[in-house]
N, C-alpha and C positions, 0 to 999 in steps of 0.2 A: 504494500500500500504506500502511496505517495502522498504527502501533505505539503501544502504551500503555507508558510508562516509570513504573515505581513506584520512587519515590525514597526509600530508607532507611527503610523500614517495619520497624525493628528494635527489639529489647526495650529498648535503652537510651534510645530516644526515645519510649517508651510508658510508661503509668502504672506507677510503681515503679522505672523505670530511672534510670541515673545522670544523664541529660540529657533528662528527660521533657518532651515538648512537651505543653503544657495541651491537654486533650481530643483528644490525638493518636489514641487508641484509636477514637474515633469515625468515623473515615474508613474502617475496615477493611471494614465490610459493603458500604459503597459501591464500595470499589476491588473487591471480590470480584464484585459484580454486573456491574461495567464490563468485565471482562476478556473475556467472551465476544464482545464487539463489535469486536474488533480482530484483525487478521491475525497480529500479533506481540505479545507481552508481554515486556518487558524489565525486570529489577530492578537497581538499583544498591545496593551495599553498603558502608557506612563500615566500614573494616577496618584499624584502626591498630595499630602496634607499640606495645609497652607503654611505651615512652619517648618517645612522639610529642611534638614540640615545641609542639603547640597545647594541651597539658595544662598546667593552672596548677601542677600538682604538680612540674613540671619546674623550677620557678623559685622561688628562696628570696624569700619577702616578698610574692609576687604573689598576686592573688585572681582567682577566677572572675569573667569579664567585663571585666577589665582588658585593654588593648591593649599588645601589644609589638610590636617588628619582627622578623619572621622571615624570613631571607634577603632583606632589602630591601623587604618589603612589610608593611603593618599586619596584625597577627593578634590576634584576639579569643581569650583564654584560656578554655578550656573545663575541666569536670571530666574525669577520666579516663573515656572511654566508647568502646564498640565495639571494645574490644581484641580483637585476633586470638586465636581459639580459646577465647573466653569466651561465656557464655550471653547476655551483653549485645549482643554482635555478631550474634547468630542473628535471623532473621526471626520475627516473631510467629507463636505456633502457630495463631493465627485467620486468618492471611493464606493465602489459596489460592496455593499455588505450583505446581499441576498444570499451569497454562497457561503458566508462565513459561518462554520459550525459552532465555534465557541470563542470567547474573548477571554484573555487572560491578563487581569491588572497586574501591575507591578510597581515598585517603588512607593508602596503604601505605608511603610514604617518610617516615622519621623527620622531616625538616626542611621539609616543605611540606605544608600541608593541601590538601584537594581538595573543595571544596563541590559543584563541578559534576560530573555524571556523565560528561562528555566530557573534561575536562582537570583538571590541578592548578590551583592558584590563580595560578600564574605563566605558565600556558599553555606550560610547557617540555615536558610529557610528556602524552600522551593515553592514554585508558583502552582504545581500540580501539572505542568505541560507535559512533563516526561511521562508520568503515570497515565495521563490522557492518551498521548500518541501511542504508547505501548499497548494500552487497552483496546485500541482500535487497530492493532497490528501494523501500524505505521513503522516502516523501516528505512524509508528515504524521506528527507526533508529537503525543501527548496526555500530560500530565504530571500525575501525583497524588503525594501523599506528603508527607514531612516533611524540612526545615520550609520554609514559605512564605517566609521571610525569608532563607533562607541556600541551603540546597541545591536546593531547588525553583527559586528565582529564578535561580540561576546556571546550572543545567542548562536552563532556558528560554531564557535570554539566549544561551547558546552554542548551542543548537539553532537559533535564529533566524540567527545569524551564519554558521552552517554551511550555511544555504540551506533548512532545513526549514520547511514551514508548521507553526506551533507553537501549540498551545493548552494552557492551564492550566484544569483542572476545578476551580473555586474552592470547592466543597463537599467535595472529596476532598484538600484540603491544610489543614494547620494550621501556625502559625507559634510561633517561640520567644518573640518579642516582648520583647526586652531593653528596648526603649522601647515604650510602649503602642501606638504607631501604626505600629510597624516592618512588620507584615504589610500593612496598607493601603498604606503607601508602596511596599512591594516589588510589589505588584500594579500600582500606577500606573506604576511604572518599567518593568515587563515590557510592559505596554500600550503605552507610549510608544515601546518598542523593536520593536513589531510582534507581540507575543504577543497572541493572541485569548483572551479570558476567557469561559468558558461554565460551565454547571452539569451535573451528571450527567443531569439530566433532559432536556437537550438530546441526549445520546446514548441514554438508555434509552427514550425515547418514539419513537425512529425504528425 
């Protein structure tokens, strides 16, 4: 069985959002086309409480992009984004959700961020995604969404470590790129760990 995982295609990561990924909107038509080619479609949703400790607003004198230590691990500080029950946390109105079988929220704990769709950043808690996929006899996962250098990367790396055959569809992801080459390096790291890189045409032409 094959599953397509839609990572965080939410308003705050899109044009006009609090943490807009450059050209992030460009992937949505591709993602919509891809969905019919999979047995299951899953969406992850960044869903932070208002005082999440990854927000720069929670620290006096700290700026967006700075590093702090959060519960013992490095944490990039972000603008307030994907706050629970706000429009920014909602999925794009242009994203087809009709085929989405289940949505997995993440980042819901004040004190730990969750880039991956499977675990928090300390791997202390899981979202239930692994159990759900294995319960559906999914053994292949294909990942699209935002952002290449953070949530896509960590979702893909966790998928491989959990034993899934894992692909990232490179024209259906976009990166934040706090450093200019961050997305390219993320793709290289994923590939080095066993993630396979393909384009949407590899799926759509079959």
